[in-house]
DOBALUM-342007 format. One record per residue: residue number from 1; x, y, z of N, C-alpha, C in turn. Coordinates in steps of 0.001 Angstrom, whole numbers, plus 500000, padded with zeros to 6 digits. Example, Ala and Ser with C-alpha at 12.3 -4.5 7.8 and 13.67 -1.06 7.14 Angstrom:
pos: 1 | n_xx: 513190 | n_yy: 494310 | n_zz: 507800 | ca_xx: 512300 | ca_yy: 495500 | ca_zz: 507800 | c_xx: 513200 | c_yy: 496700 | c_zz: 507800
pos: 2 | n_xx: 512850 | n_yy: 497750 | n_zz: 507080 | ca_xx: 513670 | ca_yy: 498940 | ca_zz: 507140 | c_xx: 512900 | c_yy: 500030 | c_zz: 507870
END
This chain:
pos: 1 | n_xx: 474404 | n_yy: 235857 | n_zz: 035267 | ca_xx: 473131 | ca_yy: 236515 | ca_zz: 035025 | c_xx: 472453 | c_yy: 236769 | c_zz: 036370
pos: 2 | n_xx: 471997 | n_yy: 237992 | n_zz: 036559 | ca_xx: 471331 | ca_yy: 238390 | ca_zz: 037803 | c_xx: 469932 | c_yy: 238861 | c_zz: 037464
pos: 3 | n_xx: 468962 | n_yy: 238469 | n_zz: 038266 | ca_xx: 467591 | ca_yy: 238918 | ca_zz: 038087 | c_xx: 467355 | c_yy: 240115 | c_zz: 039008
pos: 4 | n_xx: 466839 | n_yy: 241194 | n_zz: 038440 | ca_xx: 466574 | ca_yy: 242409 | ca_zz: 039215 | c_xx: 465071 | c_yy: 242607 | c_zz: 039277
pos: 5 | n_xx: 464557 | n_yy: 242787 | n_zz: 040472 | ca_xx: 463124 | ca_yy: 242995 | ca_zz: 040714 | c_xx: 462276 | c_yy: 241891 | c_zz: 040085
pos: 6 | n_xx: 462787 | n_yy: 240691 | n_zz: 040037 | ca_xx: 462083 | ca_yy: 239505 | ca_zz: 039543 | c_xx: 461671 | c_yy: 239565 | c_zz: 038080
pos: 7 | n_xx: 462174 | n_yy: 240531 | n_zz: 037300 | ca_xx: 461770 | ca_yy: 240531 | ca_zz: 035899 | c_xx: 462881 | c_yy: 240926 | c_zz: 034931
pos: 8 | n_xx: 463874 | n_yy: 241638 | n_zz: 035366 | ca_xx: 464929 | ca_yy: 242096 | ca_zz: 034469 | c_xx: 466186 | c_yy: 241286 | c_zz: 034732
pos: 9 | n_xx: 466690 | n_yy: 240642 | n_zz: 033690 | ca_xx: 467921 | ca_yy: 239876 | ca_zz: 033827 | c_xx: 469055 | c_yy: 240629 | c_zz: 033163
pos: 10 | n_xx: 470170 | n_yy: 240761 | n_zz: 033866 | ca_xx: 471340 | ca_yy: 241446 | ca_zz: 033327 | c_xx: 472583 | c_yy: 240647 | c_zz: 033692
pos: 11 | n_xx: 473552 | n_yy: 240686 | n_zz: 032785 | ca_xx: 474843 | ca_yy: 240084 | ca_zz: 033080 | c_xx: 475590 | c_yy: 240964 | c_zz: 034073
pos: 12 | n_xx: 476524 | n_yy: 240379 | n_zz: 034802 | ca_xx: 477288 | ca_yy: 241127 | ca_zz: 035799 | c_xx: 477951 | c_yy: 242364 | c_zz: 035192
pos: 13 | n_xx: 478562 | n_yy: 242215 | n_zz: 034010 | ca_xx: 479231 | ca_yy: 243343 | ca_zz: 033354 | c_xx: 478244 | c_yy: 244446 | c_zz: 032997
pos: 14 | n_xx: 477032 | n_yy: 244051 | n_zz: 032581 | ca_xx: 476011 | ca_yy: 245036 | ca_zz: 032236 | c_xx: 475581 | c_yy: 245833 | c_zz: 033471
pos: 15 | n_xx: 475466 | n_yy: 245154 | n_zz: 034602 | ca_xx: 475084 | ca_yy: 245825 | ca_zz: 035848 | c_xx: 476147 | c_yy: 246842 | c_zz: 036244
pos: 16 | n_xx: 477406 | n_yy: 246458 | n_zz: 036151 | ca_xx: 478502 | ca_yy: 247370 | ca_zz: 036504 | c_xx: 478496 | c_yy: 248570 | c_zz: 035570
pos: 17 | n_xx: 478330 | n_yy: 248352 | n_zz: 034272 | ca_xx: 478312 | ca_yy: 249442 | ca_zz: 033296 | c_xx: 477128 | c_yy: 250384 | c_zz: 033560
pos: 18 | n_xx: 475932 | n_yy: 249815 | n_zz: 033753 | ca_xx: 474757 | ca_yy: 250640 | ca_zz: 034011 | c_xx: 474919 | c_yy: 251429 | c_zz: 035305
pos: 19 | n_xx: 475394 | n_yy: 250778 | n_zz: 036371 | ca_xx: 475577 | ca_yy: 251445 | ca_zz: 037669 | c_xx: 476586 | c_yy: 252581 | c_zz: 037569
pos: 20 | n_xx: 477691 | n_yy: 252345 | n_zz: 036873 | ca_xx: 478713 | ca_yy: 253381 | ca_zz: 036710 | c_xx: 478162 | c_yy: 254568 | c_zz: 035947
pos: 21 | n_xx: 477413 | n_yy: 254311 | n_zz: 034891 | ca_xx: 476818 | ca_yy: 255376 | ca_zz: 034090 | c_xx: 475808 | c_yy: 256171 | c_zz: 034913
pos: 22 | n_xx: 474968 | n_yy: 255457 | n_zz: 035675 | ca_xx: 473974 | ca_yy: 256118 | ca_zz: 036518 | c_xx: 474650 | c_yy: 256998 | c_zz: 037562
pos: 23 | n_xx: 475680 | n_yy: 256486 | n_zz: 038215 | ca_xx: 476400 | ca_yy: 257239 | ca_zz: 039243 | c_xx: 477068 | c_yy: 258472 | c_zz: 038654
pos: 24 | n_xx: 477666 | n_yy: 258340 | n_zz: 037472 | ca_xx: 478310 | ca_yy: 259481 | ca_zz: 036816 | c_xx: 477278 | c_yy: 260556 | c_zz: 036452
pos: 25 | n_xx: 476129 | n_yy: 260141 | n_zz: 035940 | ca_xx: 475062 | ca_yy: 261100 | ca_zz: 035633 | c_xx: 474596 | c_yy: 261811 | c_zz: 036895
pos: 26 | n_xx: 474441 | n_yy: 261067 | n_zz: 037981 | ca_xx: 474012 | ca_yy: 261642 | ca_zz: 039258 | c_xx: 475020 | c_yy: 262673 | c_zz: 039753
pos: 27 | n_xx: 476290 | n_yy: 262320 | n_zz: 039700 | ca_xx: 477339 | ca_yy: 263248 | ca_zz: 040153 | c_xx: 477355 | c_yy: 264513 | c_zz: 039309
pos: 28 | n_xx: 477278 | n_yy: 264350 | n_zz: 037994 | ca_xx: 477279 | ca_yy: 265505 | ca_zz: 037101 | c_xx: 476086 | c_yy: 266418 | c_zz: 037392
pos: 29 | n_xx: 474930 | n_yy: 265838 | n_zz: 037621 | ca_xx: 473718 | ca_yy: 266625 | ca_zz: 037881 | c_xx: 473801 | c_yy: 267370 | c_zz: 039206
pos: 30 | n_xx: 474520 | n_yy: 266817 | n_zz: 040170 | ca_xx: 474560 | ca_yy: 267444 | ca_zz: 041493 | c_xx: 475785 | c_yy: 268318 | c_zz: 041722
pos: 31 | n_xx: 476772 | n_yy: 268252 | n_zz: 040864 | ca_xx: 477968 | ca_yy: 269077 | ca_zz: 041027 | c_xx: 477848 | c_yy: 270365 | c_zz: 040229
pos: 32 | n_xx: 477406 | n_yy: 270282 | n_zz: 038984 | ca_xx: 477331 | ca_yy: 271488 | ca_zz: 038176 | c_xx: 475996 | c_yy: 272198 | c_zz: 038392
pos: 33 | n_xx: 476013 | n_yy: 273536 | n_zz: 038253 | ca_xx: 474763 | ca_yy: 274272 | ca_zz: 038429 | c_xx: 473776 | c_yy: 273915 | c_zz: 037317
pos: 34 | n_xx: 472477 | n_yy: 273974 | n_zz: 037611 | ca_xx: 471500 | ca_yy: 273669 | ca_zz: 036573 | c_xx: 471595 | c_yy: 274687 | c_zz: 035436
pos: 35 | n_xx: 471286 | n_yy: 274239 | n_zz: 034231 | ca_xx: 471372 | ca_yy: 275127 | ca_zz: 033082 | c_xx: 469976 | c_yy: 275523 | c_zz: 032619
pos: 36 | n_xx: 469871 | n_yy: 276748 | n_zz: 032127 | ca_xx: 468621 | ca_yy: 277232 | ca_zz: 031553 | c_xx: 468926 | c_yy: 277690 | c_zz: 030128
pos: 37 | n_xx: 468040 | n_yy: 277430 | n_zz: 029216 | ca_xx: 468294 | ca_yy: 277765 | ca_zz: 027816 | c_xx: 467820 | c_yy: 279190 | c_zz: 027543
pos: 38 | n_xx: 468760 | n_yy: 280031 | n_zz: 027084 | ca_xx: 468483 | ca_yy: 281395 | ca_zz: 026635 | c_xx: 468995 | c_yy: 281499 | c_zz: 025206
pos: 39 | n_xx: 468097 | n_yy: 281450 | n_zz: 024249 | ca_xx: 468539 | ca_yy: 281521 | ca_zz: 022862 | c_xx: 469307 | c_yy: 280274 | c_zz: 022486
pos: 40 | n_xx: 470543 | n_yy: 280450 | n_zz: 022036 | ca_xx: 471346 | ca_yy: 279325 | ca_zz: 021578 | c_xx: 472355 | c_yy: 278849 | c_zz: 022611
pos: 41 | n_xx: 472454 | n_yy: 279537 | n_zz: 023755 | ca_xx: 473499 | ca_yy: 279233 | ca_zz: 024731 | c_xx: 472868 | c_yy: 278783 | c_zz: 026045
pos: 42 | n_xx: 473396 | n_yy: 277707 | n_zz: 026628 | ca_xx: 472966 | ca_yy: 277271 | ca_zz: 027957 | c_xx: 473755 | c_yy: 278055 | c_zz: 028988
pos: 43 | n_xx: 473062 | n_yy: 278654 | n_zz: 029956 | ca_xx: 473709 | ca_yy: 279444 | ca_zz: 030999 | c_xx: 473300 | c_yy: 278909 | c_zz: 032362
pos: 44 | n_xx: 474218 | n_yy: 278969 | n_zz: 033352 | ca_xx: 473843 | ca_yy: 278552 | ca_zz: 034707 | c_xx: 472767 | c_yy: 279482 | c_zz: 035274
pos: 45 | n_xx: 471870 | n_yy: 278912 | n_zz: 036066 | ca_xx: 470861 | ca_yy: 279718 | ca_zz: 036751 | c_xx: 471547 | c_yy: 280417 | c_zz: 037908
pos: 46 | n_xx: 471410 | n_yy: 281726 | n_zz: 037987 | ca_xx: 472044 | ca_yy: 282497 | ca_zz: 039046 | c_xx: 470985 | c_yy: 282992 | c_zz: 040022
pos: 47 | n_xx: 471205 | n_yy: 282722 | n_zz: 041291 | ca_xx: 470289 | ca_yy: 283170 | ca_zz: 042327 | c_xx: 470491 | c_yy: 284653 | c_zz: 042567
pos: 48 | n_xx: 469389 | n_yy: 285385 | n_zz: 042586 | ca_xx: 469444 | ca_yy: 286806 | ca_zz: 042895 | c_xx: 468893 | c_yy: 286979 | c_zz: 044307
pos: 49 | n_xx: 469746 | n_yy: 287377 | n_zz: 045248 | ca_xx: 469257 | ca_yy: 287549 | ca_zz: 046617 | c_xx: 468305 | c_yy: 288741 | c_zz: 046703
pos: 50 | n_xx: 467413 | n_yy: 288733 | n_zz: 047681 | ca_xx: 466509 | ca_yy: 289874 | ca_zz: 047841 | c_xx: 467287 | c_yy: 291116 | c_zz: 048286
pos: 51 | n_xx: 466687 | n_yy: 292263 | n_zz: 048090 | ca_xx: 467332 | ca_yy: 293507 | ca_zz: 048517 | c_xx: 467368 | c_yy: 293572 | c_zz: 050042
pos: 52 | n_xx: 468244 | n_yy: 294412 | n_zz: 050574 | ca_xx: 468392 | ca_yy: 294558 | ca_zz: 052028 | c_xx: 467042 | c_yy: 294904 | c_zz: 052658
pos: 53 | n_xx: 466735 | n_yy: 294226 | n_zz: 053734 | ca_xx: 465490 | ca_yy: 294474 | ca_zz: 054465 | c_xx: 464334 | c_yy: 293601 | c_zz: 054013
pos: 54 | n_xx: 464552 | n_yy: 292810 | n_zz: 052984 | ca_xx: 463506 | ca_yy: 291920 | ca_zz: 052469 | c_xx: 463926 | c_yy: 290479 | c_zz: 052742
pos: 55 | n_xx: 462973 | n_yy: 289639 | n_zz: 053106 | ca_xx: 463246 | ca_yy: 288231 | ca_zz: 053358 | c_xx: 462874 | c_yy: 287406 | c_zz: 052134
pos: 56 | n_xx: 463554 | n_yy: 286289 | n_zz: 051977 | ca_xx: 463223 | ca_yy: 285336 | ca_zz: 050925 | c_xx: 462631 | c_yy: 284111 | c_zz: 051595
pos: 57 | n_xx: 461525 | n_yy: 283634 | n_zz: 051080 | ca_xx: 460872 | ca_yy: 282448 | ca_zz: 051623 | c_xx: 460857 | c_yy: 281381 | c_zz: 050536
pos: 58 | n_xx: 461496 | n_yy: 280255 | n_zz: 050809 | ca_xx: 461500 | ca_yy: 279118 | ca_zz: 049895 | c_xx: 460659 | c_yy: 278010 | c_zz: 050501
pos: 59 | n_xx: 459793 | n_yy: 277440 | n_zz: 049684 | ca_xx: 458951 | ca_yy: 276337 | ca_zz: 050145 | c_xx: 459056 | c_yy: 275181 | c_zz: 049163
pos: 60 | n_xx: 458770 | n_yy: 273994 | n_zz: 049654 | ca_xx: 458734 | ca_yy: 272817 | ca_zz: 048796 | c_xx: 457809 | c_yy: 271792 | c_zz: 049435
pos: 61 | n_xx: 457286 | n_yy: 270916 | n_zz: 048602 | ca_xx: 456410 | ca_yy: 269848 | ca_zz: 049082 | c_xx: 456891 | c_yy: 268529 | c_zz: 048504
pos: 62 | n_xx: 456654 | n_yy: 267470 | n_zz: 049249 | ca_xx: 456961 | ca_yy: 266128 | ca_zz: 048764 | c_xx: 455783 | c_yy: 265218 | c_zz: 049095
pos: 63 | n_xx: 455549 | n_yy: 264247 | n_zz: 048244 | ca_xx: 454385 | ca_yy: 263375 | ca_zz: 048391 | c_xx: 454830 | c_yy: 261922 | c_zz: 048374
pos: 64 | n_xx: 454339 | n_yy: 261150 | n_zz: 049338 | ca_xx: 454514 | ca_yy: 259702 | ca_zz: 049314 | c_xx: 453110 | c_yy: 259109 | c_zz: 049302
pos: 65 | n_xx: 452583 | n_yy: 258903 | n_zz: 048103 | ca_xx: 451197 | ca_yy: 258467 | ca_zz: 047963 | c_xx: 450955 | c_yy: 257051 | c_zz: 048476
pos: 66 | n_xx: 452015 | n_yy: 256241 | n_zz: 048567 | ca_xx: 451851 | ca_yy: 254867 | ca_zz: 049048 | c_xx: 451431 | c_yy: 254827 | c_zz: 050513
pos: 67 | n_xx: 451928 | n_yy: 255771 | n_zz: 051305 | ca_xx: 451603 | ca_yy: 255779 | ca_zz: 052742 | c_xx: 450768 | c_yy: 257006 | c_zz: 053125
pos: 68 | n_xx: 450228 | n_yy: 257697 | n_zz: 052120 | ca_xx: 449375 | ca_yy: 258864 | ca_zz: 052347 | c_xx: 450065 | c_yy: 259884 | c_zz: 053243
pos: 69 | n_xx: 451226 | n_yy: 260345 | n_zz: 052833 | ca_xx: 451984 | ca_yy: 261323 | ca_zz: 053626 | c_xx: 452485 | c_yy: 262438 | c_zz: 052715
pos: 70 | n_xx: 452303 | n_yy: 263675 | n_zz: 053157 | ca_xx: 452778 | ca_yy: 264849 | ca_zz: 052438 | c_xx: 453696 | c_yy: 265617 | c_zz: 053381
pos: 71 | n_xx: 454846 | n_yy: 266035 | n_zz: 052883 | ca_xx: 455790 | ca_yy: 266801 | ca_zz: 053695 | c_xx: 456008 | c_yy: 268181 | c_zz: 053102
pos: 72 | n_xx: 456293 | n_yy: 269142 | n_zz: 053979 | ca_xx: 456510 | ca_yy: 270519 | ca_zz: 053570 | c_xx: 457802 | c_yy: 271037 | c_zz: 054183
pos: 73 | n_xx: 458565 | n_yy: 271780 | n_zz: 053401 | ca_xx: 459774 | ca_yy: 272416 | ca_zz: 053902 | c_xx: 459692 | c_yy: 273912 | c_zz: 053653
pos: 74 | n_xx: 460134 | n_yy: 274685 | n_zz: 054634 | ca_xx: 460089 | ca_yy: 276146 | ca_zz: 054540 | c_xx: 461409 | c_yy: 276697 | c_zz: 055056
pos: 75 | n_xx: 462000 | n_yy: 277627 | n_zz: 054308 | ca_xx: 463218 | ca_yy: 278299 | ca_zz: 054743 | c_xx: 463034 | c_yy: 279792 | c_zz: 054530
pos: 76 | n_xx: 463331 | n_yy: 280571 | n_zz: 055555 | ca_xx: 463299 | ca_yy: 282028 | ca_zz: 055466 | c_xx: 464736 | c_yy: 282508 | c_zz: 055589
pos: 77 | n_xx: 465210 | n_yy: 283260 | n_zz: 054579 | ca_xx: 466583 | ca_yy: 283760 | ca_zz: 054615 | c_xx: 466606 | c_yy: 285255 | c_zz: 054317
pos: 78 | n_xx: 467728 | n_yy: 285891 | n_zz: 054698 | ca_xx: 467867 | ca_yy: 287331 | ca_zz: 054468 | c_xx: 468625 | c_yy: 287599 | c_zz: 053176
pos: 79 | n_xx: 468968 | n_yy: 288869 | n_zz: 052945 | ca_xx: 469613 | ca_yy: 289260 | ca_zz: 051693 | c_xx: 471016 | c_yy: 288685 | c_zz: 051530
pos: 80 | n_xx: 471624 | n_yy: 288207 | n_zz: 052607 | ca_xx: 472954 | ca_yy: 287606 | ca_zz: 052520 | c_xx: 472896 | c_yy: 286077 | c_zz: 052463
pos: 81 | n_xx: 471697 | n_yy: 285526 | n_zz: 052434 | ca_xx: 471543 | ca_yy: 284082 | ca_zz: 052374 | c_xx: 471553 | c_yy: 283410 | c_zz: 053739
pos: 82 | n_xx: 471620 | n_yy: 284205 | n_zz: 054825 | ca_xx: 471624 | ca_yy: 283670 | ca_zz: 056185 | c_xx: 470221 | c_yy: 283161 | c_zz: 056517
pos: 83 | n_xx: 470130 | n_yy: 281914 | n_zz: 056980 | ca_xx: 468833 | ca_yy: 281328 | ca_zz: 057317 | c_xx: 468362 | c_yy: 281884 | c_zz: 058657
pos: 84 | n_xx: 467205 | n_yy: 282536 | n_zz: 058617 | ca_xx: 466636 | ca_yy: 283137 | ca_zz: 059826 | c_xx: 465698 | c_yy: 282162 | c_zz: 060542
pos: 85 | n_xx: 465027 | n_yy: 281322 | n_zz: 059777 | ca_xx: 464100 | ca_yy: 280344 | ca_zz: 060358 | c_xx: 463844 | c_yy: 279256 | c_zz: 059324
pos: 86 | n_xx: 463546 | n_yy: 278063 | n_zz: 059818 | ca_xx: 463202 | ca_yy: 276966 | ca_zz: 058917 | c_xx: 462189 | c_yy: 276057 | c_zz: 059595
pos: 87 | n_xx: 461467 | n_yy: 275316 | n_zz: 058793 | ca_xx: 460442 | ca_yy: 274433 | ca_zz: 059334 | c_xx: 460269 | c_yy: 273235 | c_zz: 058408
pos: 88 | n_xx: 460056 | n_yy: 272083 | n_zz: 058991 | ca_xx: 459696 | ca_yy: 270874 | ca_zz: 058251 | c_xx: 458420 | c_yy: 270335 | c_zz: 058883
pos: 89 | n_xx: 457425 | n_yy: 270131 | n_zz: 058074 | ca_xx: 456122 | ca_yy: 269696 | ca_zz: 058575 | c_xx: 455629 | c_yy: 268524 | c_zz: 057736
pos: 90 | n_xx: 454758 | n_yy: 267720 | n_zz: 058313 | ca_xx: 454184 | ca_yy: 266580 | ca_zz: 057584 | c_xx: 452726 | c_yy: 266419 | c_zz: 057982
pos: 91 | n_xx: 451988 | n_yy: 265814 | n_zz: 057078 | ca_xx: 450586 | ca_yy: 265523 | ca_zz: 057384 | c_xx: 450165 | c_yy: 264262 | c_zz: 056629
pos: 92 | n_xx: 449171 | n_yy: 263601 | n_zz: 057154 | ca_xx: 448625 | ca_yy: 262424 | ca_zz: 056496 | c_xx: 447619 | c_yy: 262903 | c_zz: 055451
pos: 93 | n_xx: 447973 | n_yy: 262741 | n_zz: 054181 | ca_xx: 447109 | ca_yy: 263159 | ca_zz: 053075 | c_xx: 447682 | c_yy: 262595 | c_zz: 051789
pos: 94 | n_xx: 446896 | n_yy: 262708 | n_zz: 050728 | ca_xx: 447357 | ca_yy: 262278 | ca_zz: 049413 | c_xx: 446854 | c_yy: 263292 | c_zz: 048395
pos: 95 | n_xx: 447579 | n_yy: 264408 | n_zz: 048252 | ca_xx: 447200 | ca_yy: 265493 | ca_zz: 047356 | c_xx: 447871 | c_yy: 265336 | c_zz: 046001
pos: 96 | n_xx: 447279 | n_yy: 265933 | n_zz: 044967 | ca_xx: 448008 | ca_yy: 266065 | ca_zz: 043705 | c_xx: 449187 | c_yy: 267018 | c_zz: 043913
pos: 97 | n_xx: 450246 | n_yy: 266913 | n_zz: 043118 | ca_xx: 451433 | ca_yy: 267752 | ca_zz: 043314 | c_xx: 451153 | c_yy: 269257 | c_zz: 043349
pos: 98 | n_xx: 450288 | n_yy: 269751 | n_zz: 042458 | ca_xx: 450006 | ca_yy: 271188 | ca_zz: 042425 | c_xx: 449354 | c_yy: 271658 | c_zz: 043725
pos: 99 | n_xx: 448464 | n_yy: 270864 | n_zz: 044266 | ca_xx: 447809 | ca_yy: 271224 | ca_zz: 045525 | c_xx: 448803 | c_yy: 271181 | c_zz: 046683
pos: 100 | n_xx: 449687 | n_yy: 270187 | n_zz: 046689 | ca_xx: 450697 | ca_yy: 270086 | ca_zz: 047746 | c_xx: 451629 | c_yy: 271302 | c_zz: 047707
pos: 101 | n_xx: 452047 | n_yy: 271725 | n_zz: 046499 | ca_xx: 452909 | ca_yy: 272906 | ca_zz: 046380 | c_xx: 452167 | c_yy: 274173 | c_zz: 046818
pos: 102 | n_xx: 450891 | n_yy: 274290 | n_zz: 046452 | ca_xx: 450097 | ca_yy: 275449 | ca_zz: 046871 | c_xx: 449954 | c_yy: 275477 | c_zz: 048390
pos: 103 | n_xx: 449746 | n_yy: 274319 | n_zz: 048986 | ca_xx: 449637 | ca_yy: 274249 | ca_zz: 050444 | c_xx: 450970 | c_yy: 274588 | c_zz: 051101
pos: 104 | n_xx: 452082 | n_yy: 274211 | n_zz: 050474 | ca_xx: 453405 | ca_yy: 274580 | ca_zz: 050991 | c_xx: 453559 | c_yy: 276100 | c_zz: 051001
pos: 105 | n_xx: 453088 | n_yy: 276773 | n_zz: 049958 | ca_xx: 453134 | ca_yy: 278243 | ca_zz: 049926 | c_xx: 452297 | c_yy: 278838 | c_zz: 051052
pos: 106 | n_xx: 451096 | n_yy: 278310 | n_zz: 051239 | ca_xx: 450225 | ca_yy: 278792 | ca_zz: 052314 | c_xx: 450876 | c_yy: 278580 | c_zz: 053682
pos: 107 | n_xx: 451456 | n_yy: 277393 | n_zz: 053886 | ca_xx: 452147 | ca_yy: 277123 | ca_zz: 055152 | c_xx: 453361 | c_yy: 278045 | c_zz: 055313
pos: 108 | n_xx: 454036 | n_yy: 278374 | n_zz: 054200 | ca_xx: 455164 | ca_yy: 279301 | ca_zz: 054244 | c_xx: 454732 | c_yy: 280683 | c_zz: 054701
pos: 109 | n_xx: 453628 | n_yy: 281172 | n_zz: 054160 | ca_xx: 453100 | ca_yy: 282482 | ca_zz: 054561 | c_xx: 452741 | c_yy: 282470 | c_zz: 056042
pos: 110 | n_xx: 452077 | n_yy: 281409 | n_zz: 056489 | ca_xx: 451705 | ca_yy: 281303 | ca_zz: 057910 | c_xx: 452948 | c_yy: 281244 | c_zz: 058798
pos: 111 | n_xx: 453994 | n_yy: 280532 | n_zz: 058342 | ca_xx: 455226 | ca_yy: 280416 | ca_zz: 059111 | c_xx: 455921 | c_yy: 281768 | c_zz: 059241
pos: 112 | n_xx: 455924 | n_yy: 282548 | n_zz: 058154 | ca_xx: 456503 | ca_yy: 283902 | ca_zz: 058211 | c_xx: 455758 | c_yy: 284730 | c_zz: 059258
pos: 113 | n_xx: 454437 | n_yy: 284675 | n_zz: 059221 | ca_xx: 453633 | ca_yy: 285427 | ca_zz: 060188 | c_xx: 453924 | c_yy: 284956 | c_zz: 061615
pos: 114 | n_xx: 453939 | n_yy: 283648 | n_zz: 061826 | ca_xx: 454181 | ca_yy: 283094 | ca_zz: 063166 | c_xx: 455593 | c_yy: 283383 | c_zz: 063673
pos: 115 | n_xx: 456561 | n_yy: 283534 | n_zz: 062756 | ca_xx: 457945 | ca_yy: 283788 | ca_zz: 063148 | c_xx: 458158 | c_yy: 285218 | c_zz: 063638
pos: 116 | n_xx: 457233 | n_yy: 286100 | n_zz: 063329 | ca_xx: 457316 | ca_yy: 287511 | ca_zz: 063760 | c_xx: 458619 | c_yy: 288175 | c_zz: 063339
pos: 117 | n_xx: 459071 | n_yy: 287872 | n_zz: 062133 | ca_xx: 460265 | ca_yy: 288513 | ca_zz: 061601 | c_xx: 459892 | c_yy: 289857 | c_zz: 060994
pos: 118 | n_xx: 460691 | n_yy: 290850 | n_zz: 061280 | ca_xx: 460428 | ca_yy: 292177 | ca_zz: 060763 | c_xx: 461622 | c_yy: 292647 | c_zz: 059963
pos: 119 | n_xx: 461383 | n_yy: 293383 | n_zz: 058863 | ca_xx: 462520 | ca_yy: 293903 | ca_zz: 058078 | c_xx: 463425 | c_yy: 294778 | c_zz: 058929
pos: 120 | n_xx: 464736 | n_yy: 294761 | n_zz: 058592 | ca_xx: 465721 | ca_yy: 295550 | ca_zz: 059333 | c_xx: 465514 | c_yy: 297026 | c_zz: 059095
END
C-alpha cells in the first residue's frame, strides 16, 4: 500500500494499472488529430492555411496563479506554414483566462506591427 499526496492509498498493482491507463490516454490524445463532431460522424480538424500573401498569427496564453505569472506565445507563419517570427513573453500578473487570451491577441497584433512583415 502506497500513500499518494498524504491522502490517497493505493496498492502497487492499482498504481501500475492507473499509470498505464493514464499514459495510454495521453499518447492517444497526442498522436491522433483532435476530432470535431459534425452531425453523426467525428472528423479530424483540418488546418486551412491562409491564402498566398497573407500571414497567420497564432497566439496563446498560460496562467500560473500560484506565482502570479502570465505567459504569452505568438507565432507568425506564411501560407506554407513557414514560421516567419515568434515570440514568448511573460509578465507578473494574475488575470482571468479570458483576459489573458485577449491580452495575448493584443500582444500578437503589436508583435506583427513591430516585426514589419509585409505581404509578398
